[in-house]
C-alpha positions in Angstrom: 207.2 124.1 91.8 204.2 122.0 90.7 203.9 119.8 93.5 200.8 117.7 92.6 199.6 115.0 95.4 195.9 113.0 96.1 194.9 113.1 99.5 191.9 111.9 101.6 189.3 115.3 101.8 189.2 116.7 104.8 186.3 119.1 106.2 188.2 122.0 105.5 188.1 121.3 101.9 184.5 121.3 101.5 183.7 124.8 100.4 185.9 124.1 97.2 184.7 120.6 96.9 181.4 122.7 97.0 182.2 125.4 94.8 183.5 123.0 91.8 180.3 120.9 92.0 177.9 123.4 91.6 179.8 125.1 89.0 178.8 121.8 87.1 175.0 121.9 88.4 174.7 125.7 87.1 176.7 125.2 83.5 176.2 121.7 82.5 173.6 118.6 82.9 176.2 116.3 84.1 174.7 116.5 87.5 171.5 116.1 87.2 170.5 118.4 89.8 169.1 121.7 88.9 169.8 123.4 92.3 173.5 123.9 93.9 174.1 122.1 96.8 173.9 124.0 99.9 176.8 123.7 102.4 174.6 121.9 105.1 173.9 119.4 102.3 177.4 118.9 101.4 178.5 118.2 105.0 175.8 115.6 105.7 177.5 114.5 102.6 180.8 114.6 103.6 179.6 112.6 106.8 178.3 109.7 104.8 181.7 109.0 103.9 184.5 107.4 105.2 187.1 104.5 104.6 184.9 102.5 102.4 183.4 105.2 100.7 186.5 107.8 100.9 186.3 111.3 99.4 189.6 112.4 97.4 191.2 116.1 96.5 193.9 117.0 94.2 196.1 119.8 94.9 198.5 121.0 93.2 201.1 123.8 95.2 198.2 123.5 98.5 195.4 124.3 95.9 192.7 122.0 95.1 192.2 121.2 91.7 189.4 119.0 91.9 187.9 116.0 93.7 186.7 112.2 93.7 184.5 110.3 95.8 182.8 106.6 95.9 179.3 106.6 97.0 176.8 103.7 98.1 175.4 103.0 95.1 172.3 101.4 96.8 170.5 100.2 100.3 169.8 96.8 98.9 172.4 94.8 100.3 173.5 93.0 96.8 174.3 96.5 95.8 176.6 96.4 98.8 179.8 96.3 96.9 178.8 98.5 94.3 179.9 102.1 94.1 179.1 105.1 92.6 182.5 106.7 91.6 182.4 110.5 91.1 185.2 112.9 90.1 184.6 116.7 89.4 187.3 119.2 88.5 187.7 122.6 88.5 186.5 123.8 85.2 189.8 126.3 84.5 191.6 122.9 85.1 189.6 120.7 82.6 191.4 118.9 79.6 194.8 118.7 81.5 194.2 114.7 82.8 194.8 115.9 86.3 192.6 113.7 87.6 193.5 110.3 86.3 195.4 109.7 89.6 192.7 110.6 91.4 190.7 108.0 89.3 193.6 105.4 90.1 193.5 106.1 93.5 190.1 105.7 94.4 189.7 102.6 92.0 193.0 101.1 94.6 191.3 102.3 97.5 187.9 100.3 96.5 189.6 97.3 95.7 191.3 97.0 99.3 188.2 97.1 101.0 
């Protein structure tokens, strides 16, 4: 069927978000993190996001293939409108251009804030 959609993430998505992220922690240098993210820390991370700093997932046929987020860049006031844009794709779905709509979705969301 290949029904593809981008939607806001929910707490129920956090295990797969964490699994996707931790693959890159263990197999690359792109996260600059050397220990896998613990689920309790992922929950805190998610709680720090919201309408101004959303977390989205890309799914096909109900399966999450990747995720993206906007995170606060810095605490200083001059950075209030600056964000860190993160996009991670499940390693089995890399190089398929699946996350381009997620990137656009995050950009559109940010420009409306």
